[in-house]
Structure formats: C-alpha cells, structure tokens
C-alpha positions in Angstrom: 54.5 3.8 -4.8 54.2 7.5 -4.5 51.7 7.9 -7.2 49.3 4.8 -5.0 49.6 6.4 -1.9 48.1 9.4 -3.2 45.6 7.4 -5.2 44.6 4.9 -1.7 44.3 9.0 0.2 41.7 9.7 -2.4 39.3 7.0 -2.5 40.3 6.9 1.0 38.4 10.6 0.9 35.2 10.3 -1.0 34.1 6.6 -0.8 32.3 7.3 1.9 30.3 10.5 0.4 27.1 8.9 -1.0 25.0 11.5 1.1 22.4 12.3 -1.3 20.5 10.5 -4.1 21.1 10.7 -7.1 18.1 12.3 -10.3 17.6 8.7 -10.8 16.7 8.2 -7.4 14.6 11.5 -7.3 12.6 10.6 -10.3 11.3 7.1 -9.3 10.6 8.8 -5.5 8.7 11.1 -6.5 7.2 8.6 -8.8 6.1 6.8 -5.2 4.9 9.9 -3.8 2.6 10.4 -6.0 1.2 7.8 -6.9 0.8 6.5 -3.3 -0.9 10.0 -2.3 -2.8 9.3 -5.7 -4.7 5.6 -4.4 -4.6 7.8 -0.4 -7.1 10.6 -2.5 -9.3 7.9 -4.5 -9.7 6.0 -0.6 -10.3 8.9 1.1 -13.4 10.3 -1.6 -14.9 6.9 -1.8 -18.2 7.2 -0.3 -17.5 4.7 2.6 -14.7 7.1 3.1 -17.0 9.7 3.7 -19.6 8.2 6.1 -17.3 6.8 8.3 -14.8 9.9 8.0 -18.0 11.6 9.2 -19.8 9.8 11.9 -16.6 9.8 13.2 -16.4 13.3 12.9 -20.1 14.1 14.8 -19.5 11.2 17.3 -16.7 13.2 18.7 -18.1 16.6 18.6 -21.1 15.0 20.3 -19.6 15.4 23.4 -19.7 19.4 23.2 -22.2 20.2 20.2 -25.3 18.4 20.5 -27.4 17.1 17.3 
C-alpha cells in the first residue's frame, strides 16, 4: 500500500509538467515557419505585389512629399 501511495504522489507531481515542445514538435514548427516565410517572400517579391506596395507608399508619402 505504501508503494502505491508513493507512486500516486509521483504521478500527480509529474503529470502536468508538459509545458514545452519536444524535438519533433520543434522540427514541425520550424518547417511550417520556413514554409510560410518562403511563401510570403514569393508573394511579396512578385511584380504585381511590388506595384501595389509602391503605389501605396507613394500615396502615403504624397501627403508630405509632392511627387
């Protein structure tokens, strides 16, 4: 009975300590972040997106700087 009580105390003390990610989760998170960054880079370096962003910047700056 004493061993059972010790075991239950050990399990209760260590059951809720899963606060971080394990190596496989780090790998998947890194892979997902790199994939997202690559896709975002591809979109933002496209000609159409650059034209839209440049037009937006010119409109925003036209308040202060006449083009």
